C-alpha positions, 0 to 999 in steps of 0.5 A: 467457455469456462471463466476464471474465478475472481479473487477478493482480497483486502484491497479489491478483486482480480482475475488471475492468469490461467497459468497461476491457478490453482493458487498456493501461497501466491502473493499478487501485489504488482502495483498495490491497486490489488494486493492479496495473499492467497494460500488456498486453491479455488473451489473445484466448481469455480472454474466452470461457473458461468459467473466468476465467484469470489474465492475465500482467501486465508490471510496468515498475515496483514496485507503488505506492499512495498512503497515502490509499487505506487501507481503514480507520483507527483509534487512540487519537485517531481515526486518520490523516486524508488532507490536501491537500499541494502537491508530494506524489504525487497532491497528498495525504498522510495526517496526524494520525499519533500514537502507536498510530494505524494504517491497514488496507492491505487484502489482500496476499500477503507471499510475493510482496513482499520489502520496502516503502518508505514516503515520509514527512516529519516535523516532529515527533519521528518514529516507527516504521511497523510492518507487521502481519498480520491486525490492528493487534496481529497478527504483526509482518512488518517495521518501519522508522523515520521520524526527524525529516526536517528538516520537513514538506516534506523527505521521506525514503524508508526501507524495511522487509523483510517476512518471516514470513507465507505466503499472503494476509493483511490488512496493517496499518501501525501508527504508534508512538512512546511518547514522543509526547504529546497537544498535540505535533506529529504523528509524521510524515506519509505520502505513499505506499507502494511494494511491491517483490518478485518479482511487483512486479518482473515475476519 
């Protein structure tokens, strides 16, 4: 029986549904666990290979994923909440972000990612985004600060370097500001994440 080729991207690999082959300018990023942008069809021999082959992927832009595509969320007050917002990418963002909240971004390969940029806006006191491996309390791979940006419709795009992990890990974004108090404004809202590195840039 013929087997489908696997496709490898900056965040992992997957077997696409048969009706999605051949691939042409196809974005597959349902929950960020695997996120890739494929612009080339698989080689002709791949569909008849006994073992799925990794198909080279051309990256015309860095790997990009909407914040609301997290797999799970949690925290003291229940975690982040997706909300509609005109003007945001995809018309949505994650809100209700308070000190100690986190989202699970799924499986990634930090060795293929040099940095991550976050598009966020704050009408509150702002805070930090910590990227941790394995769990919300896992090893810290990098962090960035989202300050008060001037309002919920005035986003900024800070960047964090990611270091200190090899191989595949589950990546968690942890939101923090110990000065936050219940009943006050959210720390910030997040629109999207962009991952940059050799794989994302086509290297």
